[in-house]
All heavy atoms as an XYZ file, in Angstrom:
644
protein
N    -276.252    136.199     14.899
C    -277.300    136.067     13.896
C    -277.781    137.458     13.483
O    -278.069    138.286     14.339
C    -278.444    135.235     14.466
C    -279.622    135.120     13.538
S    -280.834    133.929     14.140
C    -280.832    132.852     12.747
N    -277.893    137.741     12.156
C    -278.322    139.060     11.686
C    -279.755    139.370     12.123
O    -280.589    138.483     12.222
C    -278.239    138.936     10.162
C    -277.369    137.767      9.896
C    -277.533    136.858     11.069
N    -280.005    140.643     12.357
C    -281.335    141.085     12.744
C    -282.253    141.090     11.531
O    -281.881    141.541     10.452
C    -281.243    142.497     13.316
C    -282.562    143.058     13.765
C    -282.425    144.473     14.270
O    -281.333    144.859     14.727
O    -283.420    145.194     14.193
N    -283.463    140.562     11.686
C    -284.454    140.563     10.610
C    -285.266    141.838     10.699
O    -285.609    142.292     11.785
C    -285.389    139.355     10.717
C    -284.675    138.016     10.758
C    -283.951    137.737      9.477
C    -283.300    136.357      9.550
N    -282.508    136.051      8.414
N    -285.599    142.420      9.549
C    -286.316    143.684      9.570
C    -287.702    143.616      8.951
O    -288.617    144.207      9.461
C    -285.529    144.781      8.840
O    -285.344    144.401      7.484
C    -284.203    145.047      9.494
N    -287.854    142.928      7.853
C    -289.107    142.951      7.108
C    -289.342    141.621      6.422
O    -288.397    140.917      6.084
C    -289.083    144.027      6.019
O    -288.838    145.283      6.565
N    -290.601    141.321      6.194
C    -290.958    140.160      5.389
C    -291.249    140.654      3.978
O    -292.089    141.530      3.788
C    -292.190    139.441      5.963
O    -291.895    139.012      7.289
C    -292.561    138.229      5.112
N    -290.557    140.087      3.012
C    -290.781    140.424      1.605
C    -291.492    139.258      0.942
O    -291.192    138.097      1.224
C    -289.450    140.669      0.890
C    -288.535    141.726      1.491
C    -287.252    141.818      0.683
C    -289.225    143.060      1.546
N    -292.423    139.565      0.051
C    -293.128    138.540     -0.705
C    -292.808    138.775     -2.176
O    -293.110    139.837     -2.719
C    -294.655    138.579     -0.475
C    -295.341    137.488     -1.285
C    -294.985    138.445      1.006
N    -292.179    137.785     -2.792
C    -291.800    137.883     -4.201
C    -292.897    137.220     -5.037
O    -293.140    136.022     -4.919
C    -290.448    137.204     -4.439
C    -289.308    137.911     -3.760
C    -288.876    137.524     -2.492
C    -288.674    138.971     -4.374
C    -287.828    138.178     -1.867
C    -287.632    139.641     -3.749
C    -287.212    139.236     -2.492
N    -293.551    138.038     -5.854
C    -294.620    137.549     -6.720
C    -294.073    137.342     -8.124
O    -293.120    138.013     -8.498
C    -295.764    138.567     -6.752
C    -296.400    138.863     -5.393
C    -297.410    139.999     -5.539
C    -297.064    137.644     -4.805
N    -294.562    136.464     -8.922
C    -295.772    135.670     -8.728
C    -295.546    134.380     -7.936
O    -296.486    133.615     -7.725
C    -296.210    135.354    -10.146
C    -294.935    135.258    -10.912
C    -294.011    136.276    -10.259
N    -294.337    134.148     -7.484
C    -294.024    132.906     -6.763
C    -294.661    132.854     -5.387
O    -294.721    131.799     -4.784
C    -292.509    132.762     -6.616
C    -291.790    132.629     -7.939
C    -290.313    132.799     -7.806
N    -289.666    131.612     -7.262
C    -288.363    131.424     -7.299
N    -287.585    132.345     -7.835
N    -287.838    130.345     -6.794
N    -295.104    134.000     -4.877
C    -295.656    134.114     -3.532
C    -294.685    133.574     -2.490
O    -295.077    132.954     -1.513
C    -297.017    133.428     -3.428
C    -297.842    133.999     -2.297
O    -297.770    135.189     -2.013
N    -298.608    133.158     -1.645
N    -293.407    133.812     -2.727
C    -292.339    133.325     -1.852
C    -291.991    134.388     -0.825
O    -291.620    135.505     -1.170
C    -291.116    132.974     -2.692
C    -290.105    132.178     -1.945
C    -289.096    131.540     -2.878
O    -289.446    131.182     -4.010
O    -287.942    131.426     -2.443
N    -292.117    134.037      0.449
C    -291.844    134.972      1.537
C    -290.420    134.778      2.043
O    -289.974    133.659      2.243
C    -292.824    134.750      2.690
C    -294.235    135.077      2.332
C    -295.159    134.844      3.497
C    -296.588    135.115      3.055
N    -297.541    134.891      4.146
N    -289.737    135.906      2.264
C    -288.378    135.899      2.803
C    -288.225    137.038      3.789
O    -288.771    138.118      3.587
C    -287.340    136.076      1.695
C    -287.260    134.937      0.749
C    -286.637    133.737      1.428
N    -286.441    132.706      0.454
C    -286.645    131.427      0.669
N    -287.042    131.017      1.845
N    -286.439    130.538     -0.260
N    -287.460    136.788      4.814
C    -287.129    137.829      5.789
C    -285.879    138.547      5.303
O    -284.891    137.905      4.941
C    -286.858    137.216      7.166
C    -288.070    136.566      7.791
C    -289.164    137.541      8.135
O    -288.847    138.646      8.620
O    -290.339    137.205      7.907
N    -285.941    139.868      5.292
C    -284.756    140.640      4.926
C    -283.935    140.889      6.180
O    -284.463    140.898      7.287
C    -285.147    141.970      4.277
O    -285.751    142.816      5.227
N    -282.650    141.070      5.999
C    -281.757    141.381      7.111
C    -281.474    142.876      7.100
O    -281.489    143.517      6.045
C    -280.460    140.595      6.978
C    -280.668    139.101      7.076
C    -279.410    138.299      6.873
O    -278.320    138.886      6.720
O    -279.514    137.067      6.851
N    -281.221    143.425      8.253
C    -280.925    144.850      8.369
C    -279.811    145.235      7.403
O    -278.774    144.585      7.352
C    -280.501    145.191      9.813
O    -281.568    144.849     10.687
C    -280.179    146.666      9.963
N    -280.051    146.253      6.598
C    -279.045    146.749      5.665
C    -279.046    146.078      4.309
O    -278.336    146.516      3.409
N    -279.833    145.007      4.133
C    -279.889    144.327      2.833
C    -280.890    145.002      1.911
O    -282.008    145.331      2.319
C    -280.303    142.863      2.991
C    -279.155    141.952      3.346
O    -278.001    142.433      3.420
O    -279.393    140.742      3.545
N    -280.496    145.174      0.661
C    -281.425    145.683     -0.343
C    -282.412    144.572     -0.701
O    -282.220    143.404     -0.337
C    -280.662    146.102     -1.606
O    -280.071    144.959     -2.212
N    -283.433    144.918     -1.432
C    -284.375    143.904     -1.901
C    -283.650    142.931     -2.816
O    -283.897    141.725     -2.768
C    -285.593    144.568     -2.574
C    -286.402    145.316     -1.511
C    -286.442    143.538     -3.307
C    -287.587    146.095     -2.039
N    -282.716    143.419     -3.613
C    -281.935    142.542     -4.481
C    -281.135    141.532     -3.663
O    -281.113    140.342     -3.982
C    -280.995    143.346     -5.380
C    -280.093    142.524     -6.297
C    -280.913    141.692     -7.278
C    -279.124    143.423     -7.031
N    -280.474    141.978     -2.601
C    -279.678    141.073     -1.760
C    -280.553    139.995     -1.149
O    -280.164    138.819     -1.096
C    -278.956    141.861     -0.675
N    -281.755    140.358     -0.709
C    -282.683    139.374     -0.151
C    -283.114    138.377     -1.222
O    -283.183    137.178     -0.966
C    -283.910    140.082      0.466
O    -283.450    141.002      1.463
C    -284.865    139.083      1.087
N    -283.376    138.858     -2.429
C    -283.763    137.977     -3.532
C    -282.641    136.997     -3.867
O    -282.888    135.799     -4.055
C    -284.137    138.793     -4.765
N    -281.419    137.486     -3.924
C    -280.278    136.617     -4.235
C    -280.151    135.524     -3.185
O    -279.960    134.350     -3.522
C    -278.982    137.447     -4.345
C    -279.018    138.308     -5.605
C    -277.753    136.540     -4.338
C    -277.912    139.344     -5.683
N    -280.278    135.876     -1.913
C    -280.199    134.878     -0.839
C    -281.308    133.842     -0.949
O    -281.137    132.699     -0.521
C    -280.252    135.555      0.525
C    -278.992    136.330      0.844
C    -279.116    137.041      2.172
C    -277.866    137.858      2.455
N    -277.963    138.587      3.736
N    -282.446    134.238     -1.540
C    -283.578    133.331     -1.708
C    -283.489    132.532     -3.007
O    -284.348    131.707     -3.288
C    -284.886    134.122     -1.692
N    -282.457    132.785     -3.805
C    -282.306    132.084     -5.078
C    -283.198    132.621     -6.176
O    -283.481    131.934     -7.153
N    -283.640    133.866     -6.027
C    -284.502    134.505     -7.016
C    -283.656    135.448     -7.864
O    -283.030    136.362     -7.346
C    -285.647    135.278     -6.327
C    -286.507    134.311     -5.504
C    -286.482    136.040     -7.342
C    -287.502    134.990     -4.594
N    -283.639    135.218     -9.164
C    -282.829    136.016    -10.076
C    -283.645    137.204    -10.585
O    -284.605    137.023    -11.310
C    -282.345    135.168    -11.249
C    -281.456    135.937    -12.188
O    -281.163    137.105    -11.987
N    -281.015    135.278    -13.237
N    -283.250    138.390    -10.205
C    -283.919    139.598    -10.673
C    -283.134    140.298    -11.774
O    -283.567    141.332    -12.262
C    -284.140    140.566     -9.498
C    -285.044    140.070     -8.386
C    -285.171    141.133     -7.297
C    -286.416    139.696     -8.909
N    -281.990    139.761    -12.150
C    -281.208    140.338    -13.235
C    -280.403    141.543    -12.802
O    -280.876    142.661    -12.909
N    -279.218    141.315    -12.325
C    -278.358    142.408    -11.870
C    -277.122    142.484    -12.764
O    -276.029    142.207    -12.344
C    -277.986    142.247    -10.394
C    -277.192    141.017    -10.043
C    -278.048    139.786     -9.815
O    -279.244    139.796    -10.037
N    -277.439    138.715     -9.388
N    -277.323    142.917    -13.988
C    -276.251    142.945    -14.978
C    -275.132    143.924    -14.644
O    -274.008    143.754    -15.102
C    -276.821    143.238    -16.367
C    -277.799    142.211    -16.820
N    -277.426    140.931    -17.149
C    -279.144    142.245    -16.937
C    -278.492    140.235    -17.482
N    -279.550    141.007    -17.355
N    -275.417    144.946    -13.864
C    -274.381    145.913    -13.507
C    -273.779    145.604    -12.136
O    -273.042    146.413    -11.583
C    -274.934    147.340    -13.533
S    -276.163    147.676    -12.260
N    -274.103    144.444    -11.592
C    -273.556    144.058    -10.298
C    -274.222    144.752     -9.126
O    -273.651    144.850     -8.053
N    -275.430    145.237     -9.327
C    -276.149    145.886     -8.243
C    -275.751    147.330     -8.003
O    -275.926    147.850     -6.915
N    -275.238    147.983     -9.040
C    -274.791    149.370     -8.907
C    -275.839    150.403     -9.311
O    -275.560    151.594     -9.287
C    -273.521    149.594     -9.736
C    -272.352    148.838     -9.167
O    -272.108    148.889     -7.967
N    -271.637    148.119    -10.004
N    -277.012    149.949     -9.733
C    -278.073    150.885    -10.097
C    -277.901    151.562    -11.425
O    -278.459    152.635    -11.657
N    -277.153    150.967    -12.330
C    -276.884    151.608    -13.625
C    -277.670    151.007    -14.789
O    -278.009    151.721    -15.715
C    -275.395    151.524    -13.939
C    -274.573    152.345    -13.001
C    -273.124    152.401    -13.443
N    -272.366    153.055    -12.404
C    -271.261    152.585    -11.890
N    -270.756    151.459    -12.328
N    -270.636    153.235    -10.939
N    -277.918    149.701    -14.745
C    -278.503    149.046    -15.920
C    -280.031    149.046    -15.929
O    -280.635    148.976    -16.986
C    -277.988    147.616    -16.050
S    -278.608    146.471    -14.787
N    -280.653    149.083    -14.776
C    -282.116    149.079    -14.698
C    -282.744    147.722    -14.904
O    -283.962    147.616    -15.030
N    -281.951    146.656    -14.944
C    -282.478    145.305    -15.199
C    -283.173    144.690    -13.991
O    -283.928    143.750    -14.141
C    -281.353    144.368    -15.663
C    -280.676    144.811    -16.929
C    -281.597    144.692    -18.108
C    -280.857    145.068    -19.377
N    -281.696    145.058    -20.542
N    -282.936    145.201    -12.794
C    -283.535    144.611    -11.593
C    -284.792    145.368    -11.175
O    -285.108    145.485     -9.997
C    -282.523    144.546    -10.446
S    -281.989    146.166     -9.830
N    -285.541    145.833    -12.158
C    -286.774    146.577    -11.865
C    -287.767    145.687    -11.140
O    -287.977    144.536    -11.521
C    -287.428    147.076    -13.146
C    -286.681    148.187    -13.794
C    -287.338    148.584    -15.102
N    -286.468    149.511    -15.784
C    -286.883    150.621    -16.364
N    -288.170    150.919    -16.371
N    -286.033    151.423    -16.942
N    -288.364    146.256    -10.122
C    -289.410    145.578     -9.372
C    -290.566    146.553     -9.199
O    -290.423    147.744     -9.485
C    -288.918    145.124     -7.976
C    -288.405    146.330     -7.176
C    -287.861    144.042     -8.104
C    -288.183    146.059     -5.713
N    -291.667    146.047     -8.725
C    -292.793    146.926     -8.401
C    -293.157    146.679     -6.957
O    -293.464    145.551     -6.576
C    -293.978    146.659     -9.303
C    -295.093    147.644     -9.060
C    -295.982    147.803    -10.275
N    -296.987    148.781     -9.976
C    -298.275    148.482     -9.859
N    -298.685    147.248    -10.055
N    -299.136    149.422     -9.566
N    -293.096    147.701     -6.159
C    -293.476    147.621     -4.756
C    -294.985    147.844     -4.709
O    -295.465    148.916     -5.069
C    -292.734    148.685     -3.916
C    -293.187    148.636     -2.468
C    -291.223    148.480     -4.025
N    -295.727    146.808     -4.300
C    -297.187    146.906     -4.322
C    -297.778    147.242     -2.958
O    -298.916    147.698     -2.887
C    -297.844    145.631     -4.895
C    -297.482    145.452     -6.351
C    -297.461    144.412     -4.105
N    -297.028    147.022     -1.890
C    -297.505    147.430     -0.575
C    -296.324    147.522      0.378
O    -295.250    146.996      0.105
C    -298.558    146.465     -0.031
O    -297.990    145.209      0.247
N    -296.534    148.185      1.472
C    -295.474    148.341      2.459
C    -294.643    149.577      2.193
O    -294.894    150.333      1.260
N    -293.639    149.746      3.048
C    -292.782    150.928      2.948
C    -291.371    150.515      2.575
O    -290.916    149.430      2.913
C    -292.753    151.668      4.274
C    -294.102    152.198      4.686
C    -294.061    152.992      5.947
N    -293.118    152.433      6.919
C    -292.837    152.983      8.077
N    -293.399    154.113      8.409
N    -291.990    152.431      8.905
N    -290.700    151.415      1.891
C    -289.297    151.181      1.530
C    -288.587    152.522      1.453
O    -289.197    153.577      1.595
C    -289.183    150.403      0.224
S    -289.952    151.200     -1.174
N    -287.300    152.448      1.227
C    -286.482    153.655      1.142
C    -286.949    154.563      0.007
O    -287.569    154.106     -0.954
C    -285.018    153.266      0.935
O    -284.885    152.493     -0.247
N    -286.651    155.830      0.144
C    -286.958    156.802     -0.906
C    -286.038    156.557     -2.102
O    -284.900    156.110     -1.936
C    -286.750    158.223     -0.396
C    -287.704    158.640      0.699
C    -289.125    158.815      0.195
O    -289.292    159.299     -0.930
O    -290.043    158.444      0.941
N    -286.510    156.872     -3.284
C    -285.689    156.736     -4.487
C    -284.536    157.725     -4.435
O    -284.734    158.903     -4.148
C    -286.520    156.971     -5.735
N    -283.331    157.240     -4.704
C    -282.150    158.082     -4.724
C    -281.855    158.594     -6.119
O    -282.579    158.319     -7.086
N    -280.781    159.320     -6.238
C    -280.408    159.921     -7.524
C    -280.139    158.874     -8.609
O    -280.474    159.095     -9.771
C    -279.203    160.842     -7.353
C    -279.523    162.107     -6.562
C    -280.685    162.889     -7.144
O    -280.719    163.116     -8.361
O    -281.573    163.276     -6.353
N    -279.533    157.741     -8.238
C    -279.276    156.713     -9.256
C    -280.575    156.200     -9.843
O    -280.698    156.042    -11.057
C    -278.483    155.555     -8.664
C    -277.051    155.909     -8.488
C    -276.202    154.703     -8.490
N    -274.832    155.167     -8.322
C    -273.806    154.414     -8.433
N    -273.940    153.145     -8.693
N    -272.604    154.905     -8.281
N    -281.541    155.905     -8.981
C    -282.831    155.419     -9.496
C    -283.500    156.485    -10.350
O    -284.056    156.186    -11.400
C    -283.766    155.039     -8.345
C    -283.460    153.697     -7.758
C    -284.474    153.314     -6.720
O    -284.416    153.868     -5.604
O    -285.331    152.450     -7.030
N    -283.455    157.702     -9.907
C    -284.091    158.792    -10.647
C    -283.449    159.001    -12.010
O    -284.102    159.469    -12.936
C    -284.054    160.076     -9.829
C    -284.971    160.019     -8.620
C    -284.861    161.275     -7.783
C    -285.751    161.198     -6.566
N    -285.622    162.386     -5.706
N    -282.165    158.636    -12.137
C    -281.503    158.793    -13.433
C    -281.810    157.631    -14.383
O    -281.670    157.773    -15.589
C    -279.989    158.929    -13.251
O    -279.412    157.711    -12.840
N    -282.259    156.506    -13.841
C    -282.548    155.315    -14.656
C    -284.043    155.173    -14.931
O    -284.441    154.794    -16.028
C    -282.007    154.037    -13.967
C    -282.439    152.787    -14.692
C    -280.489    154.092    -13.855
N    -284.865    155.487    -13.940
C    -286.307    155.295    -14.056
C    -287.009    156.612    -14.363
O    -286.611    157.669    -13.883
C    -286.869    154.719    -12.751
C    -286.323    153.365    -12.324
C    -286.838    153.004    -10.938
C    -286.684    152.287    -13.331
N    -288.057    156.514    -15.143
C    -288.872    157.681    -15.461
C    -289.728    158.030    -14.246
O    -290.073    157.170    -13.441
C    -289.766    157.375    -16.676
C    -290.403    158.572    -17.252
N    -291.583    159.081    -16.782
C    -290.012    159.392    -18.263
C    -291.916    160.148    -17.479
N    -290.976    160.365    -18.377
N    -290.084    159.285    -14.103
C    -290.881    159.746    -12.970
C    -292.212    158.997    -12.855
O    -292.662    158.676    -11.757
C    -291.129    161.254    -13.097
C    -291.823    161.852    -11.893
C    -291.972    163.353    -12.016
O    -291.204    163.987    -12.751
O    -292.876    163.880    -11.351
N    -292.842    158.690    -13.997
C    -294.109    157.946    -13.942
C    -293.891    156.525    -13.442
O    -294.775    155.958    -12.794
C    -294.810    157.918    -15.317
O    -293.928    157.360    -16.294
C    -295.248    159.303    -15.748
N    -292.724    155.932    -13.741
C    -292.409    154.609    -13.200
C    -292.306    154.672    -11.677
O    -292.883    153.841    -10.971
C    -291.077    154.081    -13.760
C    -291.158    153.734    -15.231
O    -292.225    153.293    -15.684
O    -290.134    153.902    -15.912
N    -291.580    155.644    -11.189
C    -291.426    155.806     -9.742
C    -292.777    156.039     -9.072
O    -293.056    155.468     -8.019
C    -290.466    156.954     -9.436
C    -289.003    156.698     -9.790
C    -288.208    157.996     -9.758
C    -288.396    155.669     -8.864
N    -293.620    156.850     -9.698
C    -294.942    157.136     -9.140
C    -295.812    155.883     -9.056
O    -296.664    155.785     -8.173
C    -295.664    158.209     -9.953
C    -295.041    159.587     -9.803
O    -294.264    159.804     -8.837
O    -295.325    160.455    -10.655
N    -295.590    154.922     -9.963
C    -296.405    153.703     -9.964
C    -295.812    152.595     -9.091
O    -296.338    151.492     -9.062
C    -296.587    153.187    -11.395
O    -295.351    152.698    -11.895
N    -294.701    152.886     -8.402
C    -294.109    151.892     -7.507
C    -292.960    151.104     -8.101
O    -292.435    150.202     -7.468
N    -292.561    151.426     -9.324
C    -291.423    150.748     -9.936
C    -290.141    151.262     -9.299
O    -289.954    152.461     -9.142
C    -291.387    150.977    -11.458
O    -292.595    150.464    -12.013
C    -290.205    150.280    -12.098
N    -289.284    150.322     -8.937
C    -288.024    150.662     -8.279
C    -286.932    149.743     -8.799
O    -287.196    148.764     -9.491
C    -288.153    150.477     -6.765
C    -289.222    151.329     -6.094
C    -288.902    152.803     -6.127
N    -287.642    153.104     -5.453
C    -287.501    153.294     -4.143
N    -288.553    153.241     -3.351
N    -286.317    153.567     -3.630
N    -285.702    150.029     -8.455
C    -284.571    149.142     -8.720
C    -284.308    148.359     -7.440
O    -284.066    148.951     -6.385
C    -283.336    149.933     -9.127
C    -283.437    150.768    -10.397
C    -282.102    151.489    -10.637
C    -283.800    149.914    -11.588
N    -284.355    147.044     -7.533
C    -284.194    146.204     -6.349
C    -282.846    146.415     -5.673
O    -282.732    146.332     -4.457
C    -284.373    144.731     -6.715
N    -281.828    146.748     -6.465
C    -280.486    146.930     -5.906
C    -280.348    148.228     -5.116
O    -279.424    148.382     -4.318
C    -279.431    146.873     -7.001
S    -279.496    148.240     -8.187
N    -281.267    149.155     -5.320
C    -281.183    150.470     -4.685
C    -282.304    150.692     -3.666
O    -282.396    151.767     -3.073
C    -281.251    151.568     -5.743
C    -280.153    151.513     -6.775
C    -278.788    151.764     -6.174
O    -278.559    152.780     -5.537
N    -277.879    150.833     -6.366
N    -283.140    149.674     -3.471
C    -284.319    149.817     -2.612
C    -284.177    148.952     -1.371
O    -283.837    147.771     -1.454
C    -285.593    149.430     -3.391
O    -285.653    150.197     -4.595
C    -286.840    149.695     -2.570
N    -284.466    149.545     -0.244
C    -284.328    148.863      1.048
C    -285.673    148.867      1.772
O    -286.339    149.892      1.814
C    -283.281    149.583      1.907
C    -281.916    149.546      1.289
C    -281.558    150.467      0.311
C    -280.995    148.590      1.665
C    -280.303    150.427     -0.277
C    -279.744    148.544      1.069
C    -279.392    149.460      0.101
N    -286.054    147.714      2.321
C    -287.335    147.658      3.046
C    -287.282    148.459      4.342
O    -286.224    148.753      4.844
C    -287.509    146.175      3.343
C    -286.224    145.527      3.091
C    -285.377    146.462      2.283
């Protein structure tokens, strides 16, 4: 059985899901049946899986996110679900 790492809450549905070690937020959403829009297949190129992290900790933004998202977006907690790990 995979190790659970974090509880994610998807708003506005207020749906709680446990993430598995190594899963991105997008992977956890897909397993929960939540469509966040991954038009590039989760490669961090299209920017369609934008989310806003409102609390908790997650991975630092990488170069792919920085090339897609504006600095003010990153500062406000906007991230790409496919590139963000709890």
